[in-house]
N, C-alpha and C positions, 0 to 999 in steps of 0.2 A: 261684673266686668263684661263688656261686650265681646262676643266671639269675633275673631278676625275672619272676614269674608274672603274667600279665595277669588283671585282675578278670573274673569271669564275665560281668558286664554289658557290659564292653568286648568280650569275645569274641562275645557275641550281637550287638552292634552291627556288628562286623566281618563276622560271618556274614550278617547281614541285608543288608549292602551287596553282598557276594558273590552272594547269591541274587537280589538285585535286578538284577544284570547278566544273569542267565539266565532271569529271569521278568519279570513285569510291573513296571515301575518304580513304579507307583502302589501296588502291594502293599507294596513296600519302604518307601515313604513312610509308609503307614499303620502298619506295624510299627515304624518309627523313632519315630513320634509316640507310639505306645503304650509303647514302651520308655522314652522320655524322661519321659512322664507318670508311669509306674510308678516310675522312678528319683527323680523330683522328690518324689513322695508317700511313698515307702517306701525311701529309699536304703540303710538298714541291711539290709533284707530281701534286696535284690538283690546286695549285696556278697558274700553267702554262699550264693547259690543254686547248685544242682547243674546245671551246664551241660547235661549229658546229658538231663535231664528236659525242657528247653525247646527243644532242637534240633529234635525231631520236630514239635513244635507250630509252630515257626517255618517249617519246611519245608512243613507242611500249609497254612499260611497262604499261602505263595508258590505252591505247586503243586497244592493240592487233593488229591483222592484219587489214588493212584498210577496208576490206570488212565486218568485224564482226559488226561494228556499222553503222547501216543504217541511223541514225538520226544525228549523229555528225561526222564531218570530220576535219582532221588536215592536214595542209600543212606547210612545212618549206622551206624557201629560205635563204641560206647562201650567202651573197653578196661577190663576189670575189673582190680582190684588183685590181682596174683599175685607170688609170690616169684621164679618162674622163667618165662622166656618161651621156650618151645620153638618151633622152626619148625613142627612138626606142629600145635600148638595154634593158632598164628597162621594157618597155612594153612587150617584148618577154618573159622575165623571169617571170613577174607577171602573164601573161596569162597562162603559163605552170602550175604554182601553183594553179591558180584559177580553172583550169579544174579539179584538184584533189578535189576541194570543191563543184563542180557543183552537183546540185540535192539533196543536203542535207539541212535539216531545220536549223541546227546550224553548225558553223565552226569556226576554229581559224587558221589564217595565222600568222605564226611566222617568223619574219625577224631577222636574226642575222648577225653580221659582218659589218653592215652599218657604224658604227662609225669608226671602224678600216679601212674600205675601204676609207673613206673620210680623215681620219687623221692617217697615218701609225705610228707604234711604233717609238718613238724617235722624232716625229714632234710636233709642237705646234698647239694647237687649236686656230685658228685665226678667225676673223670676216668673212673672205672669206670662210673658211672651214665651219663655222656655217651657212652661207648663202647657201653654196652648200648642206650641210646636210638637211636643211629645204626644199630646192628645191626638192631634191630626195624624201624626206619624203612626201611632198605634191603630187608628181607624183604617189607614191605608193598608197596613200589614194584615189586619183582620179581614178586610174585604178581599184582598188579593188571595188569601188562603181559602176563603169561602168560594171564590169564583174560579180558582185554578182547576185545570183539567186534571182528573185523577191520574196519578202516575207521572205527571210532567215535572220537569225540573225548571223552576221559575226563580229568577233573581229579580229583586227590587232594589234599585239604586236611587237614592235621593241626593241630588246635587243642589 
């Protein structure tokens, strides 16, 4: 049975709440109101938006420039659509993002597009795809643990 995919606007709402817990809650409230206004005014446009395009804008709203917050770091990796997920390719992508989090006490690595990369639009979510998804998800977790700064608190969120 295929898993239900959350609408991009719902994913942005969820991400906004998550970022609001590690940044200023007022910024989360402003972003929530902006999302609700945009959804009220243009619901069809937001139903089909590309999540990866707006994640960095939302993070910038919460954290400002990356150099402004010395204690907390944010990195975002949008998984491109590929036929084969090799450990070497994933390793290279995760290492690039982990370098953005290096030296900070706390951090958040957000991974978007993994589900769509494993199961493109119009395809069925099969046991093979579930196995592939879990395999890639485990590689991500292992690499993040290996590259995390000792003593840091790092969260990995896959949307």
